[in-house]
C-alpha positions as CSV (number, residue, x, y, z in Angstrom):
1,M,35.2,-40.5,-35.9
2,S,35.7,-37.3,-37.7
3,K,36.0,-33.9,-36.1
4,L,32.8,-32.8,-37.7
5,N,30.9,-35.7,-36.2
6,K,32.2,-35.0,-32.7
7,I,31.1,-31.3,-33.0
8,L,27.6,-32.3,-34.2
9,I,27.2,-34.9,-31.4
10,S,28.4,-32.3,-28.9
11,L,25.9,-29.7,-30.3
12,V,23.0,-32.2,-30.2
13,I,23.8,-33.0,-26.5
14,V,24.0,-29.4,-25.6
15,L,20.7,-28.7,-27.3
16,L,19.0,-31.6,-25.5
17,V,20.3,-30.4,-22.1
18,V,19.0,-26.9,-22.8
19,L,15.6,-28.3,-24.1
20,L,15.2,-30.5,-21.0
21,G,16.1,-27.6,-18.8
22,L,13.5,-25.3,-20.4
23,V,10.8,-28.0,-20.2
24,G,11.6,-28.7,-16.5
25,W,11.6,-24.9,-15.8
26,Y,8.1,-24.6,-17.5
27,F,6.6,-27.4,-15.4
28,Y,8.2,-26.1,-12.2
29,K,6.8,-22.5,-12.8
30,T,3.4,-23.7,-13.7
31,G,3.2,-26.1,-10.7
32,K,2.5,-29.1,-12.9
33,L,5.2,-31.1,-11.2
34,G,3.6,-30.7,-7.8
35,I,6.6,-28.8,-6.6
36,Q,5.9,-25.3,-5.5
37,A,8.0,-22.7,-3.7
38,P,7.4,-22.6,0.0
39,Y,5.6,-19.8,1.9
40,Y,7.7,-17.2,3.6
41,A,7.0,-14.3,5.9
42,V,9.0,-11.3,4.7
43,Y,9.4,-8.2,6.9
44,L,10.5,-5.0,5.2
45,N,12.2,-2.0,6.7
46,S,9.0,0.0,6.0
47,G,7.3,-2.1,8.8
48,D,5.2,-4.1,6.3
49,L,4.8,-7.8,6.7
50,Y,4.0,-9.9,3.7
51,F,3.4,-13.6,3.2
52,G,3.8,-15.5,0.0
53,R,5.8,-18.0,-2.1
54,Y,9.3,-16.7,-2.0
55,H,11.4,-16.9,-5.2
56,C,14.9,-15.6,-5.7
57,F,15.5,-16.1,-9.4
58,P,16.0,-14.0,-11.5
59,R,15.4,-11.6,-8.6
60,S,13.6,-11.7,-5.3
61,Y,9.8,-11.7,-5.5
62,L,6.7,-13.1,-3.8
63,S,3.9,-14.8,-5.6
64,D,0.5,-15.6,-4.1
65,V,1.0,-12.6,-1.8
66,H,-1.0,-11.9,1.4
67,F,-0.6,-9.2,4.0
68,L,-2.0,-8.4,7.5
69,R,-4.8,-5.9,7.6
70,Q,-5.7,-4.3,10.9
71,N,-9.3,-4.5,12.0
72,P,-9.7,-2.3,15.1
73,Q,-13.5,-2.8,15.4
74,D,-13.1,-6.5,16.0
75,T,-11.5,-6.9,19.5
76,E,-11.5,-10.7,19.2
77,N,-9.6,-10.8,15.9
78,P,-7.8,-7.4,15.5
79,Y,-5.9,-8.6,12.4
80,T,-7.0,-10.4,9.3
81,V,-5.0,-11.8,6.4
82,S,-5.9,-10.4,3.0
83,K,-4.9,-11.2,-0.5
84,F,-2.6,-8.6,-2.1
85,N,-4.4,-8.6,-5.4
86,D,-7.7,-7.8,-3.7
87,A,-6.4,-4.3,-2.8
88,F,-8.5,-1.5,-4.1
89,W,-5.8,-0.3,-6.5
90,G,-5.7,-3.7,-8.3
91,P,-2.2,-5.0,-8.1
92,E,-1.0,-8.3,-9.7
93,N,-0.5,-11.2,-7.4
94,K,3.3,-10.8,-7.7
95,M,5.5,-8.5,-5.7
96,Y,9.1,-7.8,-6.5
97,L,11.3,-7.1,-3.5
98,N,14.4,-4.9,-3.0
99,D,16.8,-7.1,-1.2
100,D,18.2,-4.1,0.7
101,S,14.8,-3.4,2.2
102,I,14.2,-6.9,3.6
103,L,15.0,-7.0,7.3
104,W,14.2,-10.7,7.7
105,K,12.4,-13.5,6.0
106,V,11.4,-16.8,7.5
107,K,9.9,-20.0,6.1
108,I,6.4,-20.8,7.3
109,R,5.8,-24.3,8.6
110,K,3.3,-26.4,6.7
111,D,1.2,-26.9,9.8
112,S,0.9,-23.1,10.4
113,Q,-2.4,-21.6,11.2
114,L,-1.6,-18.9,8.7
115,L,-1.4,-21.3,5.9
116,Q,-4.7,-22.8,6.9
117,A,-6.2,-19.3,6.7
118,I,-4.7,-18.7,3.3
């Protein structure tokens, strides 16, 4: 086998691996594989607590974001969970996080009452 054939075969293999990676990444990001990032609670040094699907690539962010809203008039349920993109100022449903401002993050169990409310 000539040197040119070896280079061409290597190039085709590398291109196939890159193509398969891109296709897999697309299906993962769109949720078409049935695999989705798990829900996390993220507590920031500002005192805010957010819930959402935590992603760390290419940088930390939450998607499908929710937060606690205080409801002082309702003594039975003083807190409600609200969608982030329903805020009056109209944010997108994605929140990029500064890793230095995260005090803690914890994965939420699948049987959590919070996930049932979401």
